Every structure is written in structure tokens, then in C-alpha cells.
BAKOL-464680 format. One record per residue (C-alpha): residue number from 1; x, y, z negated. Coordinates in steps of 0.5 Angstrom, whole numbers, plus 500, padded with zeros to 3 digits. Example, Ala and Ser with C-alpha at 12.3 -4.5 7.8 and 13.67 -1.06 7.14 Angstrom:
BEGIN
<atom num="1" east="525" north="491" up="484"/>
<atom num="2" east="527" north="498" up="486"/>
END
This chain:
BEGIN
<atom num="1" east="735" north="854" up="565"/>
<atom num="2" east="729" north="851" up="561"/>
<atom num="3" east="723" north="854" up="560"/>
<atom num="4" east="724" north="858" up="552"/>
<atom num="5" east="717" north="858" up="551"/>
<atom num="6" east="716" north="852" up="550"/>
<atom num="7" east="723" north="849" up="547"/>
<atom num="8" east="721" north="848" up="540"/>
<atom num="9" east="716" north="842" up="542"/>
<atom num="10" east="719" north="835" up="542"/>
<atom num="11" east="720" north="832" up="549"/>
<atom num="12" east="716" north="828" up="551"/>
<atom num="13" east="720" north="827" up="559"/>
<atom num="14" east="727" north="827" up="560"/>
<atom num="15" east="732" north="825" up="565"/>
<atom num="16" east="739" north="826" up="566"/>
<atom num="17" east="742" north="825" up="572"/>
<atom num="18" east="738" north="821" up="575"/>
<atom num="19" east="738" north="818" up="582"/>
<atom num="20" east="736" north="814" up="588"/>
<atom num="21" east="739" north="812" up="594"/>
<atom num="22" east="735" north="808" up="599"/>
<atom num="23" east="740" north="803" up="604"/>
<atom num="24" east="747" north="801" up="603"/>
<atom num="25" east="754" north="803" up="605"/>
<atom num="26" east="753" north="807" up="613"/>
<atom num="27" east="745" north="807" up="611"/>
<atom num="28" east="744" north="809" up="605"/>
<atom num="29" east="740" north="815" up="604"/>
<atom num="30" east="740" north="819" up="598"/>
<atom num="31" east="733" north="822" up="597"/>
<atom num="32" east="734" north="824" up="589"/>
<atom num="33" east="740" north="826" up="587"/>
<atom num="34" east="743" north="827" up="580"/>
<atom num="35" east="738" north="831" up="578"/>
<atom num="36" east="736" north="833" up="570"/>
<atom num="37" east="730" north="835" up="567"/>
<atom num="38" east="727" north="837" up="561"/>
<atom num="39" east="719" north="835" up="560"/>
<atom num="40" east="716" north="839" up="553"/>
<atom num="41" east="708" north="837" up="550"/>
<atom num="42" east="704" north="841" up="552"/>
<atom num="43" east="708" north="844" up="557"/>
<atom num="44" east="705" north="845" up="564"/>
<atom num="45" east="710" north="843" up="569"/>
<atom num="46" east="710" north="843" up="577"/>
<atom num="47" east="715" north="841" up="581"/>
<atom num="48" east="716" north="844" up="588"/>
<atom num="49" east="719" north="843" up="594"/>
<atom num="50" east="717" north="841" up="602"/>
<atom num="51" east="716" north="835" up="605"/>
<atom num="52" east="722" north="830" up="605"/>
<atom num="53" east="725" north="834" up="599"/>
<atom num="54" east="724" north="828" up="594"/>
<atom num="55" east="720" north="830" up="590"/>
<atom num="56" east="715" north="825" up="591"/>
<atom num="57" east="721" north="820" up="591"/>
<atom num="58" east="722" north="822" up="584"/>
<atom num="59" east="715" north="822" up="581"/>
<atom num="60" east="715" north="814" up="583"/>
<atom num="61" east="721" north="814" up="579"/>
<atom num="62" east="718" north="818" up="573"/>
<atom num="63" east="711" north="813" up="572"/>
<atom num="64" east="717" north="807" up="574"/>
<atom num="65" east="714" north="804" up="581"/>
<atom num="66" east="721" north="805" up="583"/>
<atom num="67" east="728" north="803" up="580"/>
<atom num="68" east="732" north="809" up="577"/>
<atom num="69" east="739" north="807" up="582"/>
<atom num="70" east="743" north="812" up="578"/>
<atom num="71" east="742" north="816" up="570"/>
<atom num="72" east="738" north="815" up="566"/>
<atom num="73" east="730" north="818" up="564"/>
<atom num="74" east="728" north="818" up="557"/>
<atom num="75" east="721" north="817" up="554"/>
<atom num="76" east="719" north="821" up="547"/>
<atom num="77" east="727" north="822" up="547"/>
<atom num="78" east="729" north="815" up="547"/>
<atom num="79" east="732" north="811" up="552"/>
<atom num="80" east="726" north="808" up="557"/>
<atom num="81" east="725" north="801" up="558"/>
<atom num="82" east="720" north="798" up="563"/>
<atom num="83" east="725" north="791" up="563"/>
<atom num="84" east="719" north="787" up="564"/>
<atom num="85" east="711" north="788" up="564"/>
<atom num="86" east="709" north="787" up="557"/>
<atom num="87" east="714" north="794" up="556"/>
<atom num="88" east="711" north="797" up="563"/>
<atom num="89" east="704" north="796" up="561"/>
<atom num="90" east="706" north="800" up="554"/>
<atom num="91" east="709" north="805" up="558"/>
<atom num="92" east="703" north="806" up="562"/>
<atom num="93" east="699" north="807" up="557"/>
<atom num="94" east="703" north="814" up="555"/>
<atom num="95" east="704" north="816" up="562"/>
<atom num="96" east="699" north="817" up="568"/>
<atom num="97" east="698" north="820" up="575"/>
<atom num="98" east="692" north="822" up="579"/>
<atom num="99" east="694" north="822" up="587"/>
<atom num="100" east="693" north="826" up="593"/>
<atom num="101" east="689" north="820" up="597"/>
<atom num="102" east="683" north="818" up="591"/>
<atom num="103" east="680" north="813" up="596"/>
<atom num="104" east="688" north="808" up="595"/>
<atom num="105" east="687" north="809" up="589"/>
<atom num="106" east="681" north="804" up="587"/>
<atom num="107" east="681" north="798" up="588"/>
<atom num="108" east="674" north="798" up="593"/>
<atom num="109" east="672" north="792" up="590"/>
<atom num="110" east="671" north="793" up="584"/>
<atom num="111" east="665" north="797" up="581"/>
<atom num="112" east="665" north="805" up="578"/>
<atom num="113" east="664" north="802" up="571"/>
<atom num="114" east="669" north="796" up="572"/>
<atom num="115" east="674" north="803" up="573"/>
<atom num="116" east="672" north="806" up="567"/>
<atom num="117" east="671" north="799" up="562"/>
<atom num="118" east="678" north="798" up="565"/>
<atom num="119" east="680" north="805" up="562"/>
<atom num="120" east="676" north="804" up="555"/>
<atom num="121" east="679" north="797" up="554"/>
<atom num="122" east="687" north="799" up="556"/>
<atom num="123" east="686" north="804" up="550"/>
<atom num="124" east="684" north="798" up="545"/>
<atom num="125" east="677" north="799" up="547"/>
<atom num="126" east="676" north="792" up="549"/>
<atom num="127" east="671" north="790" up="543"/>
<atom num="128" east="667" north="795" up="542"/>
<atom num="129" east="659" north="794" up="542"/>
<atom num="130" east="656" north="796" up="550"/>
<atom num="131" east="652" north="802" up="547"/>
<atom num="132" east="659" north="805" up="545"/>
<atom num="133" east="662" north="804" up="551"/>
<atom num="134" east="657" north="807" up="555"/>
<atom num="135" east="656" north="814" up="551"/>
<atom num="136" east="664" north="813" up="552"/>
<atom num="137" east="663" north="812" up="560"/>
<atom num="138" east="657" north="818" up="559"/>
<atom num="139" east="662" north="824" up="556"/>
<atom num="140" east="668" north="822" up="560"/>
<atom num="141" east="663" north="823" up="567"/>
<atom num="142" east="659" north="828" up="564"/>
<atom num="143" east="666" north="831" up="562"/>
<atom num="144" east="667" north="832" up="570"/>
<atom num="145" east="660" north="835" up="572"/>
<atom num="146" east="657" north="827" up="574"/>
<atom num="147" east="652" north="823" up="572"/>
<atom num="148" east="654" north="816" up="569"/>
<atom num="149" east="647" north="814" up="570"/>
<atom num="150" east="646" north="815" up="578"/>
<atom num="151" east="654" north="812" up="578"/>
<atom num="152" east="653" north="805" up="575"/>
<atom num="153" east="652" north="799" up="580"/>
<atom num="154" east="656" north="804" up="585"/>
<atom num="155" east="663" north="802" up="588"/>
<atom num="156" east="667" north="808" up="589"/>
<atom num="157" east="667" north="808" up="597"/>
<atom num="158" east="660" north="811" up="595"/>
<atom num="159" east="662" north="817" up="593"/>
<atom num="160" east="665" north="823" up="597"/>
<atom num="161" east="673" north="825" up="597"/>
<atom num="162" east="671" north="831" up="591"/>
<atom num="163" east="667" north="825" up="586"/>
<atom num="164" east="672" north="820" up="587"/>
<atom num="165" east="678" north="827" up="585"/>
<atom num="166" east="673" north="828" up="579"/>
<atom num="167" east="672" north="820" up="578"/>
<atom num="168" east="680" north="820" up="577"/>
<atom num="169" east="680" north="825" up="572"/>
<atom num="170" east="674" north="821" up="568"/>
<atom num="171" east="679" north="816" up="568"/>
<atom num="172" east="684" north="820" up="565"/>
<atom num="173" east="679" north="822" up="559"/>
<atom num="174" east="678" north="816" up="557"/>
<atom num="175" east="686" north="813" up="557"/>
<atom num="176" east="688" north="820" up="554"/>
<atom num="177" east="695" north="819" up="556"/>
<atom num="178" east="701" north="823" up="553"/>
<atom num="179" east="703" north="825" up="561"/>
<atom num="180" east="699" north="826" up="567"/>
<atom num="181" east="703" north="826" up="574"/>
<atom num="182" east="699" north="830" up="578"/>
<atom num="183" east="701" north="827" up="586"/>
<atom num="184" east="698" north="834" up="590"/>
<atom num="185" east="692" north="831" up="588"/>
<atom num="186" east="687" north="837" up="590"/>
<atom num="187" east="689" north="838" up="597"/>
<atom num="188" east="685" north="834" up="600"/>
<atom num="189" east="678" north="838" up="597"/>
<atom num="190" east="676" north="845" up="598"/>
<atom num="191" east="677" north="851" up="596"/>
<atom num="192" east="672" north="851" up="590"/>
<atom num="193" east="673" north="845" up="588"/>
<atom num="194" east="680" north="845" up="587"/>
<atom num="195" east="679" north="849" up="582"/>
<atom num="196" east="674" north="846" up="579"/>
<atom num="197" east="679" north="840" up="578"/>
<atom num="198" east="685" north="844" up="576"/>
<atom num="199" east="680" north="848" up="571"/>
<atom num="200" east="678" north="841" up="568"/>
<atom num="201" east="686" north="838" up="568"/>
<atom num="202" east="687" north="845" up="564"/>
<atom num="203" east="683" north="844" up="559"/>
<atom num="204" east="684" north="837" up="559"/>
<atom num="205" east="691" north="839" up="557"/>
<atom num="206" east="688" north="844" up="552"/>
<atom num="207" east="685" north="838" up="549"/>
<atom num="208" east="689" north="833" up="548"/>
<atom num="209" east="696" north="837" up="548"/>
<atom num="210" east="697" north="832" up="554"/>
<atom num="211" east="704" north="834" up="559"/>
<atom num="212" east="701" north="835" up="566"/>
<atom num="213" east="707" north="834" up="571"/>
<atom num="214" east="705" north="837" up="579"/>
<atom num="215" east="708" north="835" up="584"/>
<atom num="216" east="707" north="840" up="590"/>
<atom num="217" east="709" north="844" up="595"/>
<atom num="218" east="705" north="850" up="594"/>
<atom num="219" east="709" north="855" up="591"/>
<atom num="220" east="702" north="859" up="590"/>
<atom num="221" east="700" north="855" up="586"/>
<atom num="222" east="705" north="852" up="582"/>
<atom num="223" east="705" north="860" up="580"/>
<atom num="224" east="698" north="859" up="579"/>
<atom num="225" east="698" north="854" up="574"/>
<atom num="226" east="705" north="853" up="570"/>
<atom num="227" east="709" north="853" up="565"/>
<atom num="228" east="715" north="851" up="568"/>
<atom num="229" east="718" north="851" up="575"/>
<atom num="230" east="723" north="846" up="579"/>
<atom num="231" east="724" north="847" up="585"/>
<atom num="232" east="727" north="841" up="590"/>
<atom num="233" east="730" north="841" up="596"/>
<atom num="234" east="734" north="836" up="600"/>
<atom num="235" east="733" north="831" up="593"/>
<atom num="236" east="736" north="836" up="588"/>
<atom num="237" east="733" north="841" up="583"/>
<atom num="238" east="736" north="848" up="586"/>
<atom num="239" east="732" north="852" up="582"/>
<atom num="240" east="729" north="852" up="575"/>
<atom num="241" east="726" north="855" up="570"/>
<atom num="242" east="719" north="859" up="567"/>
<atom num="243" east="714" north="860" up="573"/>
<atom num="244" east="715" north="868" up="572"/>
<atom num="245" east="722" north="867" up="573"/>
<atom num="246" east="723" north="862" up="578"/>
<atom num="247" east="718" north="865" up="582"/>
<atom num="248" east="718" north="873" up="580"/>
<atom num="249" east="726" north="873" up="581"/>
<atom num="250" east="728" north="868" up="585"/>
<atom num="251" east="736" north="867" up="585"/>
<atom num="252" east="735" north="860" up="591"/>
<atom num="253" east="736" north="862" up="599"/>
<atom num="254" east="731" north="856" up="599"/>
<atom num="255" east="727" north="859" up="594"/>
<atom num="256" east="725" north="866" up="597"/>
<atom num="257" east="724" north="862" up="603"/>
<atom num="258" east="718" north="858" up="600"/>
<atom num="259" east="716" north="864" up="598"/>
<atom num="260" east="716" north="868" up="603"/>
<atom num="261" east="712" north="863" up="607"/>
<atom num="262" east="706" north="865" up="602"/>
<atom num="263" east="701" north="869" up="606"/>
<atom num="264" east="701" north="875" up="602"/>
<atom num="265" east="693" north="878" up="603"/>
<atom num="266" east="694" north="886" up="602"/>
<atom num="267" east="700" north="885" up="607"/>
<atom num="268" east="700" north="886" up="615"/>
<atom num="269" east="702" north="878" up="616"/>
<atom num="270" east="707" north="877" up="620"/>
<atom num="271" east="705" north="872" up="627"/>
<atom num="272" east="710" north="874" up="631"/>
<atom num="273" east="714" north="867" up="630"/>
<atom num="274" east="707" north="863" up="631"/>
<atom num="275" east="709" north="859" up="638"/>
END
């Protein structure tokens, strides 16, 4: 079941029978089990599941960081080819990620200027005048409510967690990928910053028509931000469709349990199950 609102838009990323098996023989473990998916241009998709459901393994396959055991991934309607380093770099111009832990996303030996300049170079701006590059970096920082003049010559570890999350989004602003994969990008920051970060991502989506794939365990967040939702359990998609269809009219028992686990503010909380 797909989201009908996006069916006429071009496909940017899709998969048929995508599978990942770790190990061999008796020790084989199927982390992702023959999943099909279709993500369209400008669509905001959430892949929802608990720890161990296979969602992070799938995200690494989508990024080309893990090989596919079986099945095929298609990028912009064609079979994805990341068979060598050059083709991988080309693919990564179209798909980028922000992760749960911003501290592990930056090279601690690179200053913030270098981090942002690398993005400009990757987009073909290597030979732009220095003034133009500074202007672009200033604009990117301003988009995420940071001041480039205060960041220049600093290292990422000199920033707070929230500032580093914003810096990751500034990178995306400069790179302008067709697809952004966001793996629990707001889980390490407070509620106020979380809302700000989500608003920034949604604004970026609207400005450049980017497809955003959220990897999350938070079904409430998925409902709030998503056009389409895929529910993942034990490596399989047990349910998918528009956010309203999946979350307001769930069919799979697993989806119903995920929804029932979300506390409702207007209802008394059942604490009888808490040990």
C-alpha cells in the first residue's frame, strides 16, 4: 500500500526484495528480509521499528555502506551502481545522512571551516573565489541559526551537541542532496531544539524538493512529520502507507502495539505494567 498523494511524482529511491544476511550456515542472521519500497521526490518517509528491527541495517544499505545480500536498489529509476569508489562518490552527491550521534559524524582534527569547504568542493565549487565560499558558509550557518564568524577556526568538539546537530544540517544545506537519510537525528537533544531541527529539515525539504527518510523508533514523531510510514519488525515491513492510514487505522498487531506504547496526555497512564 503506497501513499497515493505521491504516486505521480518520480521515484528517487526504490528497492525490490532487498535482503541482508550476516554470517553463514547455522550462524546466518537475516537482518533485513526481502523488503520492497518506493520513495518519491519530495516525500517525507519514516521507517519505524524498535531496536533490532533491521531499520539501521536497511539505512546503511540505502547509503551504500553495507552490501546487499539479495535483491536490488534503484536510484532515480535505474539499478544503483556503486561498484567502485568513483561511482560511490557520485551516488553520495545524491544521498547524504545525518546521524543520531553528531560527535561521531565529524573528524575531530578538521576545523569547522574545513568541514563546510569540503561540502562546497563536493558540489563543484572548488575554484570559486574565497569571498564567495565564505558567503556560502555564512548563509548555511545562518539557515541553522549559527554565526559562521563565531565558528571559524573552531573544532567541532568545541560546540555543544545541539550546535553540532545544526552544523550537520548546515552541511546538508550546502550539499543539497536529492535524498537525506536521517537516523534518529533528534534523539540526543532537548524537546525545544528537537522541534527547531525538525522545522529546519522540513524547510529544507520544501526549498529544494529533497526526499527525507527518517529512521526512528518514535511512532508519534513519524505521524507528526511523515507523508508515508513503513513499519518494520524482524527485518520485514509489516505495514506501509500514508501516515494517516497506518497510524489511525493500523492493521498489523505490531503497529497497534507500538501505538499503544505511546502515552496519551488526555488519558490516565496505566502504570500497572511498570515493575
